[in-house]
PDB file with one MODEL, atoms N, CA, C and O in Angstrom:
MODEL        1
ATOM      1  N   MET A   1       0.840  -1.183   0.000  1.00  0.00           N
ATOM      2  CA  MET A   1       0.000   0.000   0.000  1.00  0.00           C
ATOM      3  C   MET A   1       0.882   1.243   0.000  1.00  0.00           C
ATOM      4  O   MET A   1       1.757   1.398   0.852  1.00  0.00           O
ATOM      5  N   ARG A   2       0.642   2.118  -0.959  1.00  0.00           N
ATOM      6  CA  ARG A   2       1.442   3.333  -1.058  1.00  0.00           C
ATOM      7  C   ARG A   2       1.016   4.340  -0.010  1.00  0.00           C
ATOM      8  O   ARG A   2      -0.159   4.436   0.346  1.00  0.00           O
ATOM      9  N   ALA A   3       1.982   5.081   0.471  1.00  0.00           N
ATOM     10  CA  ALA A   3       1.680   6.125   1.453  1.00  0.00           C
ATOM     11  C   ALA A   3       1.100   7.335   0.738  1.00  0.00           C
ATOM     12  O   ALA A   3       1.541   7.694  -0.354  1.00  0.00           O
ATOM     13  N   ILE A   4       0.115   7.956   1.358  1.00  0.00           N
ATOM     14  CA  ILE A   4      -0.508   9.136   0.745  1.00  0.00           C
ATOM     15  C   ILE A   4       0.467  10.306   0.734  1.00  0.00           C
ATOM     16  O   ILE A   4       0.468  11.097  -0.209  1.00  0.00           O
ATOM     17  N   GLY A   5       1.282  10.425   1.748  1.00  0.00           N
ATOM     18  CA  GLY A   5       2.172  11.573   1.871  1.00  0.00           C
ATOM     19  C   GLY A   5       3.479  11.453   1.131  1.00  0.00           C
ATOM     20  O   GLY A   5       4.344  12.314   1.294  1.00  0.00           O
ATOM     21  N   LYS A   6       3.666  10.420   0.319  1.00  0.00           N
ATOM     22  CA  LYS A   6       4.922  10.264  -0.407  1.00  0.00           C
ATOM     23  C   LYS A   6       4.980  11.293  -1.529  1.00  0.00           C
ATOM     24  O   LYS A   6       4.129  11.306  -2.418  1.00  0.00           O
ATOM     25  N   LEU A   7       5.995  12.155  -1.476  1.00  0.00           N
ATOM     26  CA  LEU A   7       6.102  13.253  -2.431  1.00  0.00           C
ATOM     27  C   LEU A   7       7.319  13.057  -3.326  1.00  0.00           C
ATOM     28  O   LEU A   7       8.303  12.446  -2.908  1.00  0.00           O
ATOM     29  N   PRO A   8       7.261  13.570  -4.558  1.00  0.00           N
ATOM     30  CA  PRO A   8       8.435  13.530  -5.432  1.00  0.00           C
ATOM     31  C   PRO A   8       9.580  14.356  -4.838  1.00  0.00           C
ATOM     32  O   PRO A   8       9.364  15.278  -4.051  1.00  0.00           O
ATOM     33  N   LYS A   9      10.794  14.000  -5.236  1.00  0.00           N
ATOM     34  CA  LYS A   9      11.977  14.641  -4.664  1.00  0.00           C
ATOM     35  C   LYS A   9      12.005  16.148  -4.939  1.00  0.00           C
ATOM     36  O   LYS A   9      12.370  16.924  -4.056  1.00  0.00           O
ATOM     37  N   GLY A  10      11.627  16.568  -6.136  1.00  0.00           N
ATOM     38  CA  GLY A  10      11.626  17.997  -6.462  1.00  0.00           C
ATOM     39  C   GLY A  10      10.661  18.793  -5.602  1.00  0.00           C
ATOM     40  O   GLY A  10      10.956  19.916  -5.195  1.00  0.00           O
ATOM     41  N   VAL A  11       9.505  18.202  -5.330  1.00  0.00           N
ATOM     42  CA  VAL A  11       8.513  18.876  -4.490  1.00  0.00           C
ATOM     43  C   VAL A  11       9.016  18.967  -3.054  1.00  0.00           C
ATOM     44  O   VAL A  11       8.799  19.973  -2.378  1.00  0.00           O
ATOM     45  N   LEU A  12       9.689  17.917  -2.590  1.00  0.00           N
ATOM     46  CA  LEU A  12      10.256  17.955  -1.239  1.00  0.00           C
ATOM     47  C   LEU A  12      11.338  19.022  -1.112  1.00  0.00           C
ATOM     48  O   LEU A  12      11.437  19.690  -0.083  1.00  0.00           O
ATOM     49  N   ILE A  13      12.141  19.183  -2.149  1.00  0.00           N
ATOM     50  CA  ILE A  13      13.186  20.212  -2.122  1.00  0.00           C
ATOM     51  C   ILE A  13      12.556  21.598  -2.074  1.00  0.00           C
ATOM     52  O   ILE A  13      13.002  22.454  -1.310  1.00  0.00           O
ATOM     53  N   LEU A  14      11.513  21.828  -2.890  1.00  0.00           N
ATOM     54  CA  LEU A  14      10.818  23.117  -2.842  1.00  0.00           C
ATOM     55  C   LEU A  14      10.202  23.364  -1.469  1.00  0.00           C
ATOM     56  O   LEU A  14      10.251  24.481  -0.953  1.00  0.00           O
ATOM     57  N   GLU A  15       9.629  22.332  -0.886  1.00  0.00           N
ATOM     58  CA  GLU A  15       9.027  22.446   0.446  1.00  0.00           C
ATOM     59  C   GLU A  15      10.088  22.820   1.483  1.00  0.00           C
ATOM     60  O   GLU A  15       9.852  23.680   2.332  1.00  0.00           O
ATOM     61  N   PHE A  16      11.246  22.180   1.415  1.00  0.00           N
ATOM     62  CA  PHE A  16      12.319  22.461   2.365  1.00  0.00           C
ATOM     63  C   PHE A  16      12.831  23.892   2.212  1.00  0.00           C
ATOM     64  O   PHE A  16      13.041  24.588   3.206  1.00  0.00           O
ATOM     65  N   ILE A  17      13.030  24.328   0.972  1.00  0.00           N
ATOM     66  CA  ILE A  17      13.501  25.702   0.739  1.00  0.00           C
ATOM     67  C   ILE A  17      12.466  26.704   1.244  1.00  0.00           C
ATOM     68  O   ILE A  17      12.826  27.717   1.843  1.00  0.00           O
ATOM     69  N   GLY A  18      11.196  26.431   1.009  1.00  0.00           N
ATOM     70  CA  GLY A  18      10.140  27.317   1.495  1.00  0.00           C
ATOM     71  C   GLY A  18      10.104  27.403   3.004  1.00  0.00           C
ATOM     72  O   GLY A  18       9.923  28.485   3.560  1.00  0.00           O
ATOM     73  N   MET A  19      10.278  26.260   3.682  1.00  0.00           N
ATOM     74  CA  MET A  19      10.281  26.279   5.148  1.00  0.00           C
ATOM     75  C   MET A  19      11.485  27.037   5.689  1.00  0.00           C
ATOM     76  O   MET A  19      11.363  27.778   6.664  1.00  0.00           O
ATOM     77  N   MET A  20      12.647  26.860   5.064  1.00  0.00           N
ATOM     78  CA  MET A  20      13.836  27.585   5.517  1.00  0.00           C
ATOM     79  C   MET A  20      13.671  29.090   5.288  1.00  0.00           C
ATOM     80  O   MET A  20      14.073  29.897   6.126  1.00  0.00           O
ATOM     81  N   LEU A  21      13.082  29.457   4.161  1.00  0.00           N
ATOM     82  CA  LEU A  21      12.856  30.872   3.879  1.00  0.00           C
ATOM     83  C   LEU A  21      11.880  31.480   4.878  1.00  0.00           C
ATOM     84  O   LEU A  21      12.073  32.609   5.329  1.00  0.00           O
ATOM     85  N   LEU A  22      10.836  30.739   5.223  1.00  0.00           N
ATOM     86  CA  LEU A  22       9.897  31.220   6.237  1.00  0.00           C
ATOM     87  C   LEU A  22      10.558  31.334   7.603  1.00  0.00           C
ATOM     88  O   LEU A  22      10.297  32.285   8.339  1.00  0.00           O
ATOM     89  N   ALA A  23      11.406  30.380   7.948  1.00  0.00           N
ATOM     90  CA  ALA A  23      12.094  30.431   9.242  1.00  0.00           C
ATOM     91  C   ALA A  23      13.027  31.633   9.314  1.00  0.00           C
ATOM     92  O   ALA A  23      13.070  32.325  10.331  1.00  0.00           O
ATOM     93  N   VAL A  24      13.772  31.884   8.246  1.00  0.00           N
ATOM     94  CA  VAL A  24      14.675  33.043   8.221  1.00  0.00           C
ATOM     95  C   VAL A  24      13.875  34.335   8.286  1.00  0.00           C
ATOM     96  O   VAL A  24      14.266  35.269   8.986  1.00  0.00           O
ATOM     97  N   ALA A  25      12.755  34.399   7.562  1.00  0.00           N
ATOM     98  CA  ALA A  25      11.921  35.606   7.594  1.00  0.00           C
ATOM     99  C   ALA A  25      11.346  35.832   8.985  1.00  0.00           C
ATOM    100  O   ALA A  25      11.319  36.967   9.463  1.00  0.00           O
ATOM    101  N   LEU A  26      10.885  34.771   9.642  1.00  0.00           N
ATOM    102  CA  LEU A  26      10.335  34.906  10.991  1.00  0.00           C
ATOM    103  C   LEU A  26      11.397  35.376  11.977  1.00  0.00           C
ATOM    104  O   LEU A  26      11.143  36.265  12.790  1.00  0.00           O
ATOM    105  N   LEU A  27      12.581  34.783  11.907  1.00  0.00           N
ATOM    106  CA  LEU A  27      13.655  35.205  12.807  1.00  0.00           C
ATOM    107  C   LEU A  27      14.102  36.631  12.513  1.00  0.00           C
ATOM    108  O   LEU A  27      14.470  37.367  13.429  1.00  0.00           O
ATOM    109  N   SER A  28      14.073  37.020  11.259  1.00  0.00           N
ATOM    110  CA  SER A  28      14.465  38.382  10.892  1.00  0.00           C
ATOM    111  C   SER A  28      13.425  39.400  11.343  1.00  0.00           C
ATOM    112  O   SER A  28      13.778  40.484  11.807  1.00  0.00           O
ATOM    113  N   VAL A  29      12.148  39.060  11.212  1.00  0.00           N
ATOM    114  CA  VAL A  29      11.082  39.980  11.629  1.00  0.00           C
ATOM    115  C   VAL A  29      11.094  40.166  13.144  1.00  0.00           C
ATOM    116  O   VAL A  29      10.849  41.269  13.633  1.00  0.00           O
ATOM    117  N   SER A  30      11.376  39.101  13.887  1.00  0.00           N
ATOM    118  CA  SER A  30      11.382  39.199  15.350  1.00  0.00           C
ATOM    119  C   SER A  30      12.721  39.699  15.892  1.00  0.00           C
ATOM    120  O   SER A  30      12.931  39.696  17.105  1.00  0.00           O
ATOM    121  N   ASP A  31      13.616  40.123  15.024  1.00  0.00           N
ATOM    122  CA  ASP A  31      14.940  40.656  15.379  1.00  0.00           C
ATOM    123  C   ASP A  31      15.801  39.647  16.130  1.00  0.00           C
ATOM    124  O   ASP A  31      16.690  40.043  16.885  1.00  0.00           O
ATOM    125  N   SER A  32      15.563  38.382  15.944  1.00  0.00           N
ATOM    126  CA  SER A  32      16.424  37.350  16.524  1.00  0.00           C
ATOM    127  C   SER A  32      17.603  37.045  15.611  1.00  0.00           C
ATOM    128  O   SER A  32      18.612  36.493  16.051  1.00  0.00           O
ATOM    129  N   LEU A  33      17.470  37.404  14.347  1.00  0.00           N
ATOM    130  CA  LEU A  33      18.509  37.153  13.359  1.00  0.00           C
ATOM    131  C   LEU A  33      18.785  38.453  12.629  1.00  0.00           C
ATOM    132  O   LEU A  33      17.868  39.115  12.144  1.00  0.00           O
ATOM    133  N   SER A  34      20.044  38.808  12.558  1.00  0.00           N
ATOM    134  CA  SER A  34      20.430  40.035  11.869  1.00  0.00           C
ATOM    135  C   SER A  34      20.892  39.681  10.457  1.00  0.00           C
ATOM    136  O   SER A  34      21.892  38.985  10.280  1.00  0.00           O
ATOM    137  N   LEU A  35      20.168  40.158   9.471  1.00  0.00           N
ATOM    138  CA  LEU A  35      20.509  39.899   8.073  1.00  0.00           C
ATOM    139  C   LEU A  35      21.279  41.079   7.499  1.00  0.00           C
ATOM    140  O   LEU A  35      21.207  42.179   8.047  1.00  0.00           O
ATOM    141  N   PRO A  36      22.019  40.877   6.404  1.00  0.00           N
ATOM    142  CA  PRO A  36      22.703  42.002   5.747  1.00  0.00           C
ATOM    143  C   PRO A  36      21.700  43.056   5.274  1.00  0.00           C
ATOM    144  O   PRO A  36      20.499  42.793   5.200  1.00  0.00           O
ATOM    145  N   GLU A  37      22.196  44.228   4.963  1.00  0.00           N
ATOM    146  CA  GLU A  37      21.360  45.397   4.676  1.00  0.00           C
ATOM    147  C   GLU A  37      20.270  45.176   3.627  1.00  0.00           C
ATOM    148  O   GLU A  37      19.128  45.542   3.903  1.00  0.00           O
ATOM    149  N   PRO A  38      20.525  44.618   2.466  1.00  0.00           N
ATOM    150  CA  PRO A  38      19.406  44.517   1.516  1.00  0.00           C
ATOM    151  C   PRO A  38      18.288  43.586   1.994  1.00  0.00           C
ATOM    152  O   PRO A  38      17.141  43.742   1.578  1.00  0.00           O
ATOM    153  N   PHE A  39      18.604  42.631   2.854  1.00  0.00           N
ATOM    154  CA  PHE A  39      17.601  41.672   3.309  1.00  0.00           C
ATOM    155  C   PHE A  39      16.913  42.081   4.602  1.00  0.00           C
ATOM    156  O   PHE A  39      15.944  41.440   5.011  1.00  0.00           O
ATOM    157  N   SER A  40      17.390  43.127   5.249  1.00  0.00           N
ATOM    158  CA  SER A  40      16.803  43.516   6.536  1.00  0.00           C
ATOM    159  C   SER A  40      15.663  44.526   6.381  1.00  0.00           C
ATOM    160  O   SER A  40      15.037  44.903   7.372  1.00  0.00           O
ATOM    161  N   ARG A  41      15.392  44.963   5.163  1.00  0.00           N
ATOM    162  CA  ARG A  41      14.289  45.906   4.956  1.00  0.00           C
ATOM    163  C   ARG A  41      12.953  45.192   5.107  1.00  0.00           C
ATOM    164  O   ARG A  41      12.848  44.011   4.773  1.00  0.00           O
ATOM    165  N   PRO A  42      11.927  45.887   5.605  1.00  0.00           N
ATOM    166  CA  PRO A  42      10.614  45.246   5.816  1.00  0.00           C
ATOM    167  C   PRO A  42       9.991  44.708   4.527  1.00  0.00           C
ATOM    168  O   PRO A  42       9.318  43.678   4.551  1.00  0.00           O
ATOM    169  N   GLU A  43      10.209  45.394   3.405  1.00  0.00           N
ATOM    170  CA  GLU A  43       9.631  44.927   2.146  1.00  0.00           C
ATOM    171  C   GLU A  43      10.218  43.578   1.742  1.00  0.00           C
ATOM    172  O   GLU A  43       9.505  42.703   1.251  1.00  0.00           O
ATOM    173  N   VAL A  44      11.503  43.420   1.951  1.00  0.00           N
ATOM    174  CA  VAL A  44      12.166  42.166   1.596  1.00  0.00           C
ATOM    175  C   VAL A  44      11.731  41.053   2.544  1.00  0.00           C
ATOM    176  O   VAL A  44      11.595  39.904   2.124  1.00  0.00           O
ATOM    177  N   GLN A  45      11.512  41.377   3.805  1.00  0.00           N
ATOM    178  CA  GLN A  45      11.046  40.373   4.763  1.00  0.00           C
ATOM    179  C   GLN A  45       9.645  39.875   4.392  1.00  0.00           C
ATOM    180  O   GLN A  45       9.367  38.679   4.477  1.00  0.00           O
ATOM    181  N   ILE A  46       8.776  40.785   3.985  1.00  0.00           N
ATOM    182  CA  ILE A  46       7.432  40.389   3.546  1.00  0.00           C
ATOM    183  C   ILE A  46       7.523  39.544   2.276  1.00  0.00           C
ATOM    184  O   ILE A  46       6.799  38.560   2.125  1.00  0.00           O
ATOM    185  N   LEU A  47       8.412  39.932   1.370  1.00  0.00           N
ATOM    186  CA  LEU A  47       8.614  39.155   0.147  1.00  0.00           C
ATOM    187  C   LEU A  47       9.117  37.745   0.466  1.00  0.00           C
ATOM    188  O   LEU A  47       8.705  36.781  -0.179  1.00  0.00           O
ATOM    189  N   MET A  48      10.001  37.621   1.453  1.00  0.00           N
ATOM    190  CA  MET A  48      10.489  36.294   1.846  1.00  0.00           C
ATOM    191  C   MET A  48       9.357  35.435   2.397  1.00  0.00           C
ATOM    192  O   MET A  48       9.315  34.232   2.143  1.00  0.00           O
ATOM    193  N   ILE A  49       8.446  36.035   3.143  1.00  0.00           N
ATOM    194  CA  ILE A  49       7.306  35.289   3.682  1.00  0.00           C
ATOM    195  C   ILE A  49       6.429  34.772   2.543  1.00  0.00           C
ATOM    196  O   ILE A  49       6.050  33.601   2.529  1.00  0.00           O
ATOM    197  N   PHE A  50       6.109  35.648   1.590  1.00  0.00           N
ATOM    198  CA  PHE A  50       5.268  35.226   0.464  1.00  0.00           C
ATOM    199  C   PHE A  50       5.963  34.169  -0.394  1.00  0.00           C
ATOM    200  O   PHE A  50       5.325  33.212  -0.833  1.00  0.00           O
ATOM    201  N   LEU A  51       7.257  34.335  -0.635  1.00  0.00           N
ATOM    202  CA  LEU A  51       7.983  33.337  -1.425  1.00  0.00           C
ATOM    203  C   LEU A  51       8.036  31.993  -0.705  1.00  0.00           C
ATOM    204  O   LEU A  51       7.924  30.943  -1.338  1.00  0.00           O
ATOM    205  N   GLY A  52       8.204  32.023   0.612  1.00  0.00           N
ATOM    206  CA  GLY A  52       8.209  30.779   1.377  1.00  0.00           C
ATOM    207  C   GLY A  52       6.894  30.042   1.264  1.00  0.00           C
ATOM    208  O   GLY A  52       6.871  28.823   1.098  1.00  0.00           O
ATOM    209  N   VAL A  53       5.794  30.779   1.353  1.00  0.00           N
ATOM    210  CA  VAL A  53       4.472  30.153   1.230  1.00  0.00           C
ATOM    211  C   VAL A  53       4.266  29.630  -0.192  1.00  0.00           C
ATOM    212  O   VAL A  53       3.748  28.528  -0.376  1.00  0.00           O
ATOM    213  N   LEU A  54       4.663  30.405  -1.189  1.00  0.00           N
ATOM    214  CA  LEU A  54       4.506  29.968  -2.581  1.00  0.00           C
ATOM    215  C   LEU A  54       5.327  28.716  -2.882  1.00  0.00           C
ATOM    216  O   LEU A  54       4.891  27.856  -3.648  1.00  0.00           O
ATOM    217  N   LEU A  55       6.510  28.612  -2.283  1.00  0.00           N
ATOM    218  CA  LEU A  55       7.334  27.430  -2.517  1.00  0.00           C
ATOM    219  C   LEU A  55       6.759  26.186  -1.847  1.00  0.00           C
ATOM    220  O   LEU A  55       7.087  25.067  -2.242  1.00  0.00           O
ATOM    221  N   MET A  56       5.913  26.365  -0.847  1.00  0.00           N
ATOM    222  CA  MET A  56       5.314  25.217  -0.170  1.00  0.00           C
ATOM    223  C   MET A  56       3.990  24.788  -0.804  1.00  0.00           C
ATOM    224  O   MET A  56       3.483  23.715  -0.478  1.00  0.00           O
ATOM    225  N   LEU A  57       3.425  25.582  -1.687  1.00  0.00           N
ATOM    226  CA  LEU A  57       2.148  25.240  -2.322  1.00  0.00           C
ATOM    227  C   LEU A  57       2.189  23.987  -3.205  1.00  0.00           C
ATOM    228  O   LEU A  57       1.223  23.224  -3.182  1.00  0.00           O
ATOM    229  N   PRO A  58       3.255  23.730  -3.987  1.00  0.00           N
ATOM    230  CA  PRO A  58       3.236  22.509  -4.806  1.00  0.00           C
ATOM    231  C   PRO A  58       3.071  21.232  -3.989  1.00  0.00           C
ATOM    232  O   PRO A  58       2.410  20.295  -4.438  1.00  0.00           O
ATOM    233  N   ALA A  59       3.655  21.183  -2.812  1.00  0.00           N
ATOM    234  CA  ALA A  59       3.498  19.991  -1.973  1.00  0.00           C
ATOM    235  C   ALA A  59       2.048  19.829  -1.541  1.00  0.00           C
ATOM    236  O   ALA A  59       1.531  18.713  -1.503  1.00  0.00           O
ATOM    237  N   ALA A  60       1.391  20.933  -1.217  1.00  0.00           N
ATOM    238  CA  ALA A  60      -0.018  20.855  -0.826  1.00  0.00           C
ATOM    239  C   ALA A  60      -0.875  20.375  -1.995  1.00  0.00           C
ATOM    240  O   ALA A  60      -1.795  19.580  -1.803  1.00  0.00           O
ATOM    241  N   VAL A  61      -0.584  20.848  -3.190  1.00  0.00           N
ATOM    242  CA  VAL A  61      -1.347  20.429  -4.370  1.00  0.00           C
ATOM    243  C   VAL A  61      -1.145  18.941  -4.641  1.00  0.00           C
ATOM    244  O   VAL A  61      -2.101  18.233  -4.954  1.00  0.00           O
ATOM    245  N   VAL A  62       0.088  18.465  -4.522  1.00  0.00           N
ATOM    246  CA  VAL A  62       0.366  17.044  -4.761  1.00  0.00           C
ATOM    247  C   VAL A  62      -0.363  16.180  -3.738  1.00  0.00           C
ATOM    248  O   VAL A  62      -0.940  15.153  -4.096  1.00  0.00           O
ATOM    249  N   VAL A  63      -0.344  16.581  -2.473  1.00  0.00           N
ATOM    250  CA  VAL A  63      -1.025  15.799  -1.436  1.00  0.00           C
ATOM    251  C   VAL A  63      -2.533  15.793  -1.680  1.00  0.00           C
ATOM    252  O   VAL A  63      -3.178  14.755  -1.530  1.00  0.00           O
ATOM    253  N   ILE A  64      -3.101  16.941  -2.054  1.00  0.00           N
ATOM    254  CA  ILE A  64      -4.542  17.011  -2.319  1.00  0.00           C
ATOM    255  C   ILE A  64      -4.913  16.116  -3.502  1.00  0.00           C
ATOM    256  O   ILE A  64      -5.931  15.427  -3.456  1.00  0.00           O
ATOM    257  N   LEU A  65      -4.104  16.119  -4.556  1.00  0.00           N
ATOM    258  CA  LEU A  65      -4.383  15.258  -5.706  1.00  0.00           C
ATOM    259  C   LEU A  65      -4.264  13.781  -5.346  1.00  0.00           C
ATOM    260  O   LEU A  65      -5.058  12.965  -5.813  1.00  0.00           O
ATOM    261  N   GLN A  66      -3.283  13.432  -4.524  1.00  0.00           N
ATOM    262  CA  GLN A  66      -3.149  12.036  -4.102  1.00  0.00           C
ATOM    263  C   GLN A  66      -4.347  11.590  -3.275  1.00  0.00           C
ATOM    264  O   GLN A  66      -4.840  10.475  -3.446  1.00  0.00           O
ATOM    265  N   VAL A  67      -4.815  12.449  -2.385  1.00  0.00           N
ATOM    266  CA  VAL A  67      -5.987  12.108  -1.569  1.00  0.00           C
ATOM    267  C   VAL A  67      -7.224  11.993  -2.454  1.00  0.00           C
ATOM    268  O   VAL A  67      -8.043  11.094  -2.263  1.00  0.00           O
ATOM    269  N   ALA A  68      -7.365  12.905  -3.428  1.00  0.00           N
ATOM    270  CA  ALA A  68      -8.525  12.850  -4.323  1.00  0.00           C
ATOM    271  C   ALA A  68      -8.503  11.574  -5.162  1.00  0.00           C
ATOM    272  O   ALA A  68      -9.550  10.962  -5.376  1.00  0.00           O
ATOM    273  N   LYS A  69      -7.341  11.170  -5.632  1.00  0.00           N
ATOM    274  CA  LYS A  69      -7.247   9.920  -6.399  1.00  0.00           C
ATOM    275  C   LYS A  69      -7.587   8.722  -5.530  1.00  0.00           C
ATOM    276  O   LYS A  69      -8.181   7.753  -6.002  1.00  0.00           O
ATOM    277  N   ARG A  70      -7.212   8.790  -4.270  1.00  0.00           N
ATOM    278  CA  ARG A  70      -7.479   7.668  -3.368  1.00  0.00           C
ATOM    279  C   ARG A  70      -8.958   7.605  -2.999  1.00  0.00           C
ATOM    280  O   ARG A  70      -9.527   6.517  -2.908  1.00  0.00           O
ATOM    281  N   LEU A  71      -9.590   8.770  -2.784  1.00  0.00           N
ATOM    282  CA  LEU A  71     -10.984   8.792  -2.352  1.00  0.00           C
ATOM    283  C   LEU A  71     -11.971   8.598  -3.497  1.00  0.00           C
ATOM    284  O   LEU A  71     -12.998   7.940  -3.328  1.00  0.00           O
ATOM    285  N   ALA A  72     -11.665   9.165  -4.658  1.00  0.00           N
ATOM    286  CA  ALA A  72     -12.598   9.088  -5.787  1.00  0.00           C
ATOM    287  C   ALA A  72     -11.834   8.767  -7.068  1.00  0.00           C
ATOM    288  O   ALA A  72     -11.619   9.658  -7.890  1.00  0.00           O
ATOM    289  N   PRO A  73     -11.424   7.529  -7.252  1.00  0.00           N
ATOM    290  CA  PRO A  73     -10.640   7.199  -8.446  1.00  0.00           C
ATOM    291  C   PRO A  73     -11.422   7.361  -9.746  1.00  0.00           C
ATOM    292  O   PRO A  73     -10.825   7.585 -10.798  1.00  0.00           O
ATOM    293  N   GLN A  74     -12.757   7.250  -9.688  1.00  0.00           N
ATOM    294  CA  GLN A  74     -13.543   7.399 -10.911  1.00  0.00           C
ATOM    295  C   GLN A  74     -13.498   8.837 -11.424  1.00  0.00           C
ATOM    296  O   GLN A  74     -13.590   9.065 -12.630  1.00  0.00           O
ATOM    297  N   LEU A  75     -13.359   9.798 -10.527  1.00  0.00           N
ATOM    298  CA  LEU A  75     -13.318  11.191 -10.949  1.00  0.00           C
ATOM    299  C   LEU A  75     -11.953  11.584 -11.501  1.00  0.00           C
ATOM    300  O   LEU A  75     -11.865  12.453 -12.369  1.00  0.00           O
ATOM    301  N   MET A  76     -10.901  10.962 -11.014  1.00  0.00           N
ATOM    302  CA  MET A  76      -9.554  11.377 -11.388  1.00  0.00           C
ATOM    303  C   MET A  76      -8.996  10.602 -12.582  1.00  0.00           C
ATOM    304  O   MET A  76      -8.162  11.134 -13.315  1.00  0.00           O
ATOM    305  N   ASN A  77      -9.429   9.376 -12.791  1.00  0.00           N
ATOM    306  CA  ASN A  77      -8.902   8.547 -13.881  1.00  0.00           C
ATOM    307  C   ASN A  77      -9.966   8.379 -14.952  1.00  0.00           C
ATOM    308  O   ASN A  77     -11.080   7.942 -14.664  1.00  0.00           O
ATOM    309  N   ARG A  78      -9.623   8.728 -16.193  1.00  0.00           N
ATOM    310  CA  ARG A  78     -10.570   8.564 -17.291  1.00  0.00           C
ATOM    311  C   ARG A  78     -10.607   7.098 -17.706  1.00  0.00           C
ATOM    312  O   ARG A  78      -9.568   6.437 -17.737  1.00  0.00           O
ATOM    313  N   PRO A  79     -11.793   6.582 -18.024  1.00  0.00           N
ATOM    314  CA  PRO A  79     -11.865   5.192 -18.488  1.00  0.00           C
ATOM    315  C   PRO A  79     -11.283   5.091 -19.895  1.00  0.00           C
ATOM    316  O   PRO A  79     -11.362   6.050 -20.663  1.00  0.00           O
ATOM    317  N   PRO A  80     -10.707   3.958 -20.238  1.00  0.00           N
ATOM    318  CA  PRO A  80     -10.178   3.802 -21.592  1.00  0.00           C
ATOM    319  C   PRO A  80     -11.295   3.846 -22.630  1.00  0.00           C
ATOM    320  O   PRO A  80     -12.454   3.571 -22.319  1.00  0.00           O
ATOM    321  N   GLN A  81     -10.941   4.189 -23.851  1.00  0.00           N
ATOM    322  CA  GLN A  81     -11.914   4.379 -24.922  1.00  0.00           C
ATOM    323  C   GLN A  81     -12.628   3.078 -25.273  1.00  0.00           C
ATOM    324  O   GLN A  81     -13.799   3.112 -25.651  1.00  0.00           O
ATOM    325  N   TYR A  82     -11.965   1.944 -25.159  1.00  0.00           N
ATOM    326  CA  TYR A  82     -12.560   0.671 -25.556  1.00  0.00           C
ATOM    327  C   TYR A  82     -13.527   0.123 -24.518  1.00  0.00           C
ATOM    328  O   TYR A  82     -14.161  -0.901 -24.774  1.00  0.00           O
ATOM    329  N   SER A  83     -13.668   0.748 -23.373  1.00  0.00           N
ATOM    330  CA  SER A  83     -14.527   0.192 -22.330  1.00  0.00           C
ATOM    331  C   SER A  83     -15.983   0.646 -22.459  1.00  0.00           C
ATOM    332  O   SER A  83     -16.828   0.246 -21.658  1.00  0.00           O
ATOM    333  N   ARG A  84     -16.278   1.470 -23.452  1.00  0.00           N
ATOM    334  CA  ARG A  84     -17.665   1.903 -23.615  1.00  0.00           C
ATOM    335  C   ARG A  84     -18.518   0.750 -24.118  1.00  0.00           C
ATOM    336  O   ARG A  84     -18.033  -0.117 -24.845  1.00  0.00           O
ATOM    337  N   SER A  85     -19.761   0.740 -23.738  1.00  0.00           N
ATOM    338  CA  SER A  85     -20.647  -0.356 -24.138  1.00  0.00           C
ATOM    339  C   SER A  85     -21.039  -0.205 -25.607  1.00  0.00           C
ATOM    340  O   SER A  85     -20.789   0.826 -26.232  1.00  0.00           O
ATOM    341  N   GLU A  86     -21.654  -1.247 -26.135  1.00  0.00           N
ATOM    342  CA  GLU A  86     -22.061  -1.238 -27.538  1.00  0.00           C
ATOM    343  C   GLU A  86     -23.093  -0.152 -27.814  1.00  0.00           C
ATOM    344  O   GLU A  86     -23.138   0.381 -28.923  1.00  0.00           O
ATOM    345  N   ARG A  87     -23.919   0.184 -26.836  1.00  0.00           N
ATOM    346  CA  ARG A  87     -24.939   1.204 -27.030  1.00  0.00           C
ATOM    347  C   ARG A  87     -24.336   2.603 -27.167  1.00  0.00           C
ATOM    348  O   ARG A  87     -24.952   3.480 -27.772  1.00  0.00           O
ATOM    349  N   GLU A  88     -23.163   2.820 -26.625  1.00  0.00           N
ATOM    350  CA  GLU A  88     -22.564   4.150 -26.619  1.00  0.00           C
ATOM    351  C   GLU A  88     -21.600   4.374 -27.773  1.00  0.00           C
ATOM    352  O   GLU A  88     -20.939   5.412 -27.803  1.00  0.00           O
ATOM    353  N   LYS A  89     -21.489   3.474 -28.703  1.00  0.00           N
ATOM    354  CA  LYS A  89     -20.555   3.624 -29.814  1.00  0.00           C
ATOM    355  C   LYS A  89     -20.942   4.826 -30.673  1.00  0.00           C
ATOM    356  O   LYS A  89     -22.124   5.128 -30.839  1.00  0.00           O
ATOM    357  N   ASP A  90     -19.925   5.511 -31.220  1.00  0.00           N
ATOM    358  CA  ASP A  90     -20.167   6.709 -32.026  1.00  0.00           C
ATOM    359  C   ASP A  90     -20.770   6.378 -33.392  1.00  0.00           C
ATOM    360  O   ASP A  90     -21.491   7.201 -33.956  1.00  0.00           O
ATOM    361  N   ASN A  91     -20.493   5.212 -33.922  1.00  0.00           N
ATOM    362  CA  ASN A  91     -20.988   4.879 -35.252  1.00  0.00           C
ATOM    363  C   ASN A  91     -22.343   4.176 -35.216  1.00  0.00           C
ATOM    364  O   ASN A  91     -22.747   3.575 -36.211  1.00  0.00           O
ATOM    365  N   ASP A  92     -23.034   4.239 -34.118  1.00  0.00           N
ATOM    366  CA  ASP A  92     -24.353   3.618 -33.988  1.00  0.00           C
ATOM    367  C   ASP A  92     -25.379   4.451 -34.761  1.00  0.00           C
ATOM    368  O   ASP A  92     -25.332   5.681 -34.721  1.00  0.00           O
ATOM    369  N   ALA A  93     -26.294   3.800 -35.454  1.00  0.00           N
ATOM    370  CA  ALA A  93     -27.295   4.503 -36.261  1.00  0.00           C
ATOM    371  C   ALA A  93     -28.415   5.089 -35.413  1.00  0.00           C
ATOM    372  O   ALA A  93     -29.200   5.889 -35.924  1.00  0.00           O
ATOM    373  N   ASN A  94     -28.520   4.732 -34.162  1.00  0.00           N
ATOM    374  CA  ASN A  94     -29.619   5.192 -33.320  1.00  0.00           C
ATOM    375  C   ASN A  94     -29.319   6.482 -32.556  1.00  0.00           C
ATOM    376  O   ASN A  94     -30.096   6.847 -31.674  1.00  0.00           O
ATOM    377  N   HIS A  95     -28.260   7.164 -32.849  1.00  0.00           N
ATOM    378  CA  HIS A  95     -28.000   8.371 -32.062  1.00  0.00           C
ATOM    379  C   HIS A  95     -28.350   9.627 -32.762  1.00  0.00           C
ATOM    380  O   HIS A  95     -28.178  10.712 -32.206  1.00  0.00           O
TER     381      HIS A  95
ENDMDL
END
């Protein structure tokens, strides 16, 4: 049985970078961490917060899609073309 939370390596890397960026922004905003001059401005700190959240969004999307596939596979997976019944064929004269 596959784990629902198993994420691709690229998504995990983005998630990690986003969390580190959020941690640095939080420490910088609370004055626990002193950053160099271009990064210590309030505008840059707000930008770091937004970038951190944006970098963590792909992981949330992947997890939501995995849960949706697990809960409702009929909605997420299209049936193959050959599985339609004889009544639903496109070349039927009765349509």
